C-alpha positions in Angstrom: 0.0 -0.2 0.2 2.8 2.4 1.1 4.7 1.5 -2.1 2.0 2.6 -4.4 1.5 5.9 -2.4 4.9 6.7 -2.3 7.0 5.2 -4.9 10.6 3.9 -4.1 13.7 5.3 -5.7 14.1 2.7 -8.1 10.5 3.2 -9.6 11.2 7.2 -9.7 14.3 6.7 -11.4 12.9 4.2 -13.8 9.9 6.8 -14.8 12.4 9.4 -15.2 14.8 7.5 -17.5 14.4 8.3 -21.1 12.2 6.0 -23.4 14.5 3.7 -25.4 14.7 4.8 -29.1 13.5 2.6 -31.5 16.4 0.6 -33.3 17.2 1.9 -36.7 16.6 -0.5 -39.5 19.7 -1.4 -41.3 19.3 -1.0 -44.9 20.4 -4.0 -46.9 23.6 -4.0 -48.8 23.1 -5.0 -52.6 24.4 -8.3 -53.2 27.7 -8.4 -55.1 27.3 -9.1 -58.4 28.2 -13.0 -59.3 31.0 -13.1 -61.7 30.0 -14.1 -65.3 29.4 -17.7 -65.9 32.3 -19.2 -67.7 31.6 -21.1 -70.9 32.6 -24.7 -71.1 35.7 -24.0 -73.3 36.9 -21.2 -70.8 36.3 -23.1 -67.7 38.3 -26.0 -69.1 41.2 -23.5 -69.8 40.7 -22.1 -66.5 41.1 -25.7 -65.1 44.4 -26.3 -67.0 45.8 -23.0 -66.1 45.3 -23.6 -62.5 46.4 -26.9 -62.5 49.6 -26.1 -64.2 50.7 -23.9 -61.2 49.6 -27.0 -58.6 51.3 -29.4 -60.4 54.5 -27.4 -61.0 54.7 -27.0 -57.3 53.9 -30.2 -56.1 54.2 -32.7 -58.8 51.5 -34.9 -60.1 51.5 -37.1 -57.1 51.6 -34.3 -54.7 48.9 -32.5 -56.0 45.3 -33.4 -55.2 42.0 -32.3 -57.2 40.7 -30.7 -54.2 43.8 -28.5 -54.0 43.3 -27.6 -57.7 39.7 -27.0 -57.0 40.2 -24.8 -54.3 42.8 -22.6 -56.5 40.5 -22.5 -59.0 37.3 -21.6 -56.9 35.4 -24.3 -57.8 34.3 -27.8 -56.4 36.1 -31.0 -57.2 32.8 -31.8 -58.9 33.6 -29.1 -61.6 37.0 -30.5 -62.4 35.3 -34.3 -63.0 32.8 -32.6 -65.5 35.7 -31.7 -67.7 38.2 -34.4 -67.0 37.4 -37.9 -66.0 40.6 -38.0 -63.5 43.9 -36.1 -62.2 45.6 -38.0 -64.9 43.6 -36.7 -67.5 44.1 -33.2 -66.4 47.6 -33.4 -66.2 47.8 -35.0 -69.7 45.8 -32.2 -71.2 48.4 -29.5 -69.9 51.4 -31.1 -71.4 49.5 -32.1 -74.9 48.2 -28.3 -74.9 51.9 -27.2 -74.9 53.3 -29.8 -77.1 50.6 -28.5 -79.8 51.7 -24.9 -79.6 52.3 -23.3 -83.1 55.2 -21.5 -81.8 57.3 -24.7 -81.7 56.5 -25.3 -85.3 57.6 -21.8 -86.1 61.1 -22.3 -84.2 61.6 -25.4 -86.0 60.9 -23.8 -89.3 63.5 -21.1 -88.4 66.0 -23.7 -87.6 65.3 -25.4 -90.9 65.7 -22.3 -92.7 68.9 -21.4 -91.2 70.3 -24.8 -91.9 69.5 -24.8 -95.6 71.1 -21.4 -96.0 74.5 -23.0 -94.6 74.5 -20.7 -91.7 75.5 -23.0 -88.8 76.1 -20.0 -86.5 72.7 -18.8 -87.1 71.4 -22.3 -86.6 72.8 -22.7 -83.1 72.0 -18.9 -82.2 68.1 -19.6 -82.9 68.4 -23.1 -81.2 69.9 -21.6 -78.1 67.7 -18.7 -77.9 64.6 -20.6 -78.1 65.6 -23.2 -75.6 66.4 -20.1 -73.0 63.5 -18.1 -74.0 61.0 -21.0 -73.9 61.8 -21.9 -70.6 62.0 -18.5 -69.4 58.6 -17.4 -70.5 57.1 -20.8 -69.2 59.2 -22.0 -65.8 56.4 -24.0 -64.7 56.5 -26.4 -68.0 59.9 -27.3 -67.2 59.2 -28.4 -63.6 56.3 -30.5 -65.1 58.4 -32.2 -67.4 60.8 -33.1 -64.6 58.2 -34.2 -62.4 56.6 -36.6 -65.3 60.0 -37.7 -65.6 61.0 -38.7 -62.1 57.8 -39.8 -61.4 57.3 -42.1 -64.3 54.2 -40.6 -65.6 52.2 -42.2 -68.4 52.6 -38.5 -70.2 56.2 -38.8 -70.1 57.1 -40.2 -73.7 54.9 -37.5 -75.0 57.3 -34.9 -73.7 60.3 -37.4 -74.8 58.7 -37.2 -78.5 59.2 -33.4 -78.3 62.6 -33.5 -77.4 63.5 -36.1 -79.7 62.6 -34.0 -82.2 65.1 -31.6 -81.3 67.9 -34.5 -81.0 66.7 -35.4 -84.7 67.3 -32.2 -86.1 70.6 -31.5 -84.6 71.9 -34.9 -85.4 70.7 -34.3 -89.2 72.7 -31.1 -89.3 75.9 -32.8 -87.6 75.5 -35.6 -90.3 75.2 -33.1 -92.9 78.1 -31.2 -92.1 80.3 -34.2 -91.4 79.8 -35.6 -95.1 80.9 -32.4 -96.5 83.9 -32.2 -94.0 82.9 -29.0 -92.3 82.4 -30.8 -88.9 84.9 -33.4 -87.5 84.0 -36.9 -86.6 82.7 -38.1 -83.3 79.9 -40.3 -81.6 76.7 -38.6 -82.6 75.2 -39.0 -79.1 78.1 -37.1 -77.7 78.0 -34.4 -80.3 74.3 -33.8 -80.0 74.6 -33.5 -76.1 77.6 -31.2 -76.2 75.5 -28.8 -78.7 72.6 -29.1 -76.2 74.4 -28.9 -72.8 75.2 -25.5 -72.4 71.9 -24.0 -73.1 70.0 -26.8 -71.0 72.3 -26.5 -68.2 71.9 -22.7 -68.1 67.8 -23.0 -68.1 68.2 -25.5 -65.2 70.6 -23.5 -63.3 68.4 -20.3 -63.6 64.9 -22.1 -63.2 65.3 -25.2 -61.2 68.6 -25.3 -59.1 68.8 -21.6 -58.3 72.7 -22.1 -57.8 74.1 -19.2 -55.7 77.3 -19.0 -57.6 77.3 -16.3 -60.6 75.0 -17.1 -63.6 76.1 -16.3 -67.2 74.1 -13.7 -68.9 71.7 -14.7 -71.6 73.4 -12.8 -74.0 76.9 -14.4 -73.4 75.5 -18.0 -73.7 74.2 -17.2 -77.0 76.9 -15.2 -78.4 80.1 -17.1 -76.7 78.3 -19.9 -76.3 77.4 -20.5 -79.8 81.2 -19.7 -80.6 82.7 -22.1 -78.5 80.4 -24.8 -79.5 80.9 -24.3 -83.3 84.7 -24.1 -82.9 84.3 -27.7 -81.1 82.3 -29.0 -83.8 84.3 -27.4 -86.5 87.1 -29.6 -88.5 90.6 -27.9 -88.2 92.0 -26.7 -91.3 95.1 -28.8 -90.8 92.9 -31.8 -90.3 90.9 -31.5 -93.2 91.3 -34.1 -96.1 92.8 -32.6 -99.2 
């Protein structure tokens, strides 16, 4: 009874307290626009490009389709919509590189210099092509190494491409030996001698990253060609009369 006639301090404070303001409604933020849906061909290429990076870093055995899907921003199911398994995706990467038109243009330049009898130009085109191809696409070199070390089924296809280079150099040396321009010698050794300098330069730059000073590309192409050609050329005093 007294409590209703004489309000308590807490009741008086409650009456004098300002009424709570109604909560403001937050405006709904517009949803972020979804990226455009890729066509089948574009999605397949995106998966190939993404898988190249993952395979180059982890190898065929080390990489997983889950990891590739995560890097591509898709689910594993999307990968299997385009490729039946991981092996098919890996093979697609290697096949695409082997089918590039730039390789045909490179071999055409090599053959043109060979037919013109300009051996120095042949070696310059050869060395420049080997160095620049791997410098522009260092991931491919790692894919080749992993495929060979892991014994992947696609390795023979890669060896077929390198065999094309071997056959070209072998044909060049044989032609020059017949005319007496190049000295005789074991063919596998001579071909390896021609390829050793640019290939080691590429591996040192792209794979090993060795701490000692590295040769400059221009020196490998200019002086390397000169040294290689000097080793192949028959000295005048040894030439048959």
